[in-house]
Residue, then its C-alpha position, 0 to 999 in steps of 0.5 A: m566510511r563503512k559504517l556510513f554505508v551500512a547505516l544508509f543501507m539499514m535506513g533504506l530497508v526500514s523506510t521501504a518496509f514502512v512505505s510498501c505496507r501503507e494503504t493509499a487513498g487510491d487503494k481505498m477508492e478502488d475497493a469502494a468502487d469494487d464493493a459498489g459494483d458487487a452490490v449492483e450485480d447482487a441487486v440485479d441477480 
């Protein structure tokens, strides 16, 4: 029983490590929008 809990805990740690480091499509779109806004500001200056 104890080994089961330890195994589940370790799988949870590993899965959160991989999921939290992944960049999502929303992050990429936000970065692209920021870059476009910076380009417009640079063009105005």
